[in-house]
C-alpha positions as CSV (number, residue, x, y, z in Angstrom):
1,X,0.0,0.0,0.0
2,X,1.3,3.4,-0.9
3,X,1.8,6.0,1.8
4,X,0.5,9.5,0.9
5,X,1.1,13.0,2.3
6,X,0.9,16.5,1.2
7,X,3.4,18.0,-1.2
8,X,4.2,21.6,-2.1
9,X,6.3,23.3,-4.8
10,X,9.2,25.5,-4.0
11,X,10.7,27.9,-6.6
12,X,13.5,30.4,-6.2
13,X,13.8,29.6,-2.5
14,X,10.1,30.3,-1.7
15,X,7.4,27.8,-0.9
16,X,4.3,28.1,-3.2
17,X,0.7,27.4,-2.2
18,X,-1.1,24.3,-3.5
19,X,-2.9,26.4,-6.1
20,X,0.4,26.3,-8.0
21,X,2.5,28.3,-10.3
22,X,1.9,29.2,-13.9
23,X,4.3,29.5,-16.8
24,X,3.4,31.1,-20.1
25,X,4.6,32.0,-23.6
26,X,3.5,33.9,-26.7
27,X,3.0,31.7,-29.7
28,X,2.6,32.5,-33.4
29,X,0.3,29.6,-34.2
30,X,-0.5,28.3,-37.7
31,X,-4.2,28.4,-38.4
32,X,-6.6,27.8,-41.3
33,X,-10.0,29.2,-42.3
34,X,-12.3,27.1,-44.4
35,X,-15.6,28.6,-45.3
36,X,-18.4,29.0,-47.9
37,X,-19.8,32.2,-49.2
38,X,-23.4,32.0,-50.4
39,X,-24.0,35.0,-52.6
40,X,-27.5,36.1,-53.8
41,X,-28.8,39.2,-55.6
42,X,-25.6,40.3,-57.2
43,X,-25.3,42.5,-60.2
44,X,-28.6,44.4,-59.7
45,X,-29.7,47.8,-58.4
46,X,-29.8,46.6,-54.8
47,X,-27.0,45.4,-52.6
48,X,-26.3,41.6,-52.8
49,X,-26.4,39.5,-49.6
50,X,-23.5,37.3,-48.7
51,X,-24.1,34.5,-46.1
52,X,-21.0,32.8,-44.6
53,X,-20.5,29.5,-42.8
54,X,-17.3,27.8,-41.9
55,X,-14.7,27.0,-39.2
56,X,-11.3,28.0,-37.9
57,X,-8.8,25.2,-37.3
58,X,-5.4,25.2,-35.6
59,X,-2.8,22.9,-34.2
60,X,-3.1,22.0,-30.5
61,X,0.0,23.2,-28.5
62,X,1.1,20.8,-25.8
63,X,2.9,21.1,-22.5
64,X,5.7,18.5,-21.9
65,X,6.1,18.0,-18.1
66,X,9.6,16.9,-17.1
67,X,10.7,15.5,-13.7
68,X,14.4,15.6,-12.8
69,X,16.5,15.0,-9.8
70,X,18.1,18.5,-10.1
71,X,17.3,21.9,-11.6
72,X,17.6,22.2,-15.4
73,X,21.3,22.4,-16.1
74,X,22.8,22.2,-19.7
75,X,25.9,20.8,-18.1
76,X,24.0,17.8,-16.7
77,X,22.2,16.3,-19.7
78,X,19.8,14.0,-17.7
79,X,16.7,13.4,-19.8
80,X,14.4,13.0,-16.8
81,X,10.9,11.5,-16.7
82,X,8.5,13.1,-19.2
83,X,4.7,13.3,-19.4
84,X,2.7,15.3,-22.0
85,X,-0.6,17.2,-21.8
86,X,-2.6,18.9,-24.6
87,X,-3.6,22.4,-23.7
88,X,-6.7,22.2,-25.9
89,X,-8.3,19.1,-27.6
90,X,-6.5,17.7,-30.6
91,X,-7.7,19.1,-33.9
92,X,-9.3,22.1,-32.2
93,X,-11.8,24.1,-34.2
94,X,-13.8,27.2,-33.6
95,X,-17.2,27.8,-35.3
96,X,-17.9,31.6,-35.4
97,X,-21.3,33.1,-35.3
98,X,-21.7,34.2,-38.9
99,X,-23.8,37.3,-39.8
100,X,-25.1,38.2,-43.3
101,X,-23.0,40.8,-45.1
102,X,-24.2,43.2,-47.8
103,X,-22.1,44.2,-50.7
104,X,-22.5,47.1,-53.1
105,X,-25.2,47.5,-55.8
106,X,-24.2,46.6,-59.4
107,X,-21.3,44.5,-60.6
108,X,-18.5,44.3,-58.1
109,X,-15.3,42.4,-57.4
110,X,-14.9,40.4,-54.2
111,X,-11.8,40.2,-52.0
112,X,-11.0,38.7,-48.6
113,X,-8.4,39.3,-45.9
114,X,-7.9,38.2,-42.4
115,X,-6.7,40.7,-39.8
116,X,-6.6,41.3,-36.0
117,X,-8.8,43.8,-34.2
118,X,-6.1,46.4,-34.6
119,X,-6.4,46.1,-38.4
120,X,-3.0,44.4,-38.9
121,X,-3.1,41.8,-41.7
122,X,-2.7,38.2,-40.7
123,X,-2.2,37.0,-44.2
124,X,-2.3,38.2,-47.8
125,X,-5.4,39.6,-49.5
126,X,-7.2,37.1,-51.8
127,X,-9.1,38.3,-54.9
128,X,-12.1,36.1,-55.8
129,X,-13.0,38.0,-59.0
130,X,-16.6,39.1,-59.8
131,X,-19.1,38.8,-57.0
132,X,-21.8,36.7,-58.7
133,X,-24.6,34.5,-57.4
134,X,-23.7,31.1,-56.1
135,X,-21.4,29.4,-53.6
136,X,-17.7,30.2,-53.2
137,X,-15.4,27.8,-51.3
138,X,-12.7,29.8,-49.6
139,X,-9.6,28.6,-47.7
140,X,-7.0,30.9,-46.0
141,X,-3.9,29.9,-44.1
142,X,-2.6,32.5,-41.6
143,X,-0.6,32.9,-38.4
144,X,-2.7,33.5,-35.2
145,X,-1.2,35.1,-32.2
146,X,-1.9,33.2,-29.0
147,X,-0.8,33.2,-25.3
148,X,-0.1,29.7,-24.0
149,X,-0.2,29.0,-20.3
150,X,0.3,25.9,-18.1
151,X,-0.4,26.0,-14.4
152,X,1.3,23.4,-12.2
153,X,-0.1,22.5,-8.8
154,X,1.3,20.2,-6.1
155,X,-1.0,17.4,-5.0
156,X,0.2,14.3,-3.0
157,X,3.5,12.6,-2.2
158,X,3.4,8.8,-2.7
159,X,5.9,6.5,-1.1
160,X,8.0,5.2,-2.7
161,X,7.1,6.8,-6.1
162,X,7.5,10.5,-5.1
163,X,5.5,13.6,-6.0
164,X,2.2,13.9,-7.8
165,X,1.2,17.1,-9.6
166,X,-1.8,18.5,-11.5
167,X,-1.5,20.5,-14.8
168,X,-4.1,22.6,-16.5
169,X,-3.8,24.9,-19.5
170,X,-5.1,27.9,-21.2
171,X,-4.9,29.1,-24.9
172,X,-5.9,32.8,-25.2
173,X,-6.1,35.0,-28.3
174,X,-5.2,38.6,-27.2
175,X,-5.8,40.3,-30.5
176,X,-8.7,38.3,-32.0
177,X,-9.4,37.7,-35.7
178,X,-11.7,39.5,-38.1
179,X,-12.6,38.6,-41.7
180,X,-12.5,41.6,-44.1
181,X,-14.8,41.2,-47.1
182,X,-14.1,43.8,-49.7
183,X,-16.4,44.9,-52.5
184,X,-15.1,47.2,-55.3
185,X,-17.0,48.5,-58.4
186,X,-16.6,46.5,-61.6
187,X,-17.3,47.8,-65.1
188,X,-18.1,51.3,-66.5
189,X,-21.6,51.5,-65.0
190,X,-20.3,51.6,-61.5
191,X,-16.9,53.2,-61.9
192,X,-17.9,56.2,-59.8
193,X,-19.3,54.2,-56.9
194,X,-17.1,53.8,-53.8
195,X,-16.2,50.3,-52.7
196,X,-16.9,49.0,-49.2
197,X,-15.3,46.7,-46.7
198,X,-17.4,44.6,-44.2
199,X,-15.7,43.3,-41.0
200,X,-16.9,39.9,-39.7
201,X,-15.8,39.0,-36.2
202,X,-14.3,35.5,-36.0
203,X,-12.5,35.5,-32.6
204,X,-13.1,38.3,-30.1
205,X,-9.9,39.7,-28.4
206,X,-9.2,37.9,-25.1
207,X,-11.2,34.8,-26.0
208,X,-9.7,31.8,-24.3
209,X,-9.9,28.0,-24.3
210,X,-9.1,25.9,-21.3
211,X,-8.0,22.3,-20.7
212,X,-9.2,20.1,-17.9
213,X,-6.8,19.2,-15.1
214,X,-4.5,16.3,-15.6
215,X,-2.6,14.4,-12.9
216,X,1.0,13.3,-13.4
217,X,3.3,11.2,-11.1
218,X,7.1,11.5,-11.1
219,X,7.4,7.7,-10.4
220,X,10.9,8.3,-8.9
221,X,11.3,9.6,-5.4
222,X,14.4,11.7,-6.2
223,X,12.8,13.3,-9.3
224,X,11.3,16.3,-7.6
225,X,12.3,19.2,-9.9
226,X,9.5,20.0,-12.4
227,X,9.9,22.0,-15.7
228,X,7.6,22.7,-18.7
229,X,8.5,22.6,-22.4
230,X,5.8,24.0,-24.7
231,X,5.5,22.0,-28.0
232,X,4.0,23.4,-31.1
233,X,3.5,22.5,-34.8
234,X,5.2,19.2,-35.9
235,X,6.6,18.6,-32.4
236,X,8.9,21.6,-32.4
237,X,9.5,23.4,-29.1
238,X,8.0,26.9,-29.0
239,X,10.6,28.3,-26.5
240,X,13.2,26.9,-24.2
241,X,12.2,24.7,-21.3
242,X,11.0,26.6,-18.2
243,X,11.7,25.5,-14.6
244,X,8.6,25.5,-12.5
245,X,10.1,24.5,-9.1
246,X,10.9,21.7,-6.8
247,X,8.3,19.4,-5.1
248,X,8.9,19.4,-1.4
249,X,7.6,16.7,1.0
250,X,5.9,18.1,4.0
């Protein structure tokens, strides 16, 4: 039978409470928009209506939890005991609330661009030619700014296996995403008309996704130092490994 008792986490010489310690990093995350534009009423004397539906997809960053017998030290290349937690579900997707968009009367040209809420482009502008009735399939790859956070909390100490911790995560989008649909006059009949740009909100600034708490055991009594390595696209580290602290038996 395993003996259990409380465990805390100490970092930089200070004992931390059981609610834990968070580490975070900014991440330029690859993302993709796949959508359909349903266009009706184009080319006439009234404004056409564009209905949109689709999803935003992005890779799921992960937090690699590493237990070692000492603080992270490049001169001591011990690999340690590793565990891994997804910060959001694999293949994460967002389905925005789409609203109808009106273009301009007469023949027009349709363009699309993704930007943040400060108006900074997230990818190149795409030209879809004449805005005509029917369905348009669109796909756009872009880079989405995200803040990635993992919170590590001490839980129990098991004899003889050592410390047990809990990890939960957050993925937050500080600048949001908007879809800019541009309509510009096409042909001599509408040359004097001004174009228009309609903004469709896809992700509001500050929107966040959370992962449920996951428990991890060191498995080795002397592996009490905990660090986090954030992993992004194709298994590549986002930044260098970050030390969380040392689990202390008490």
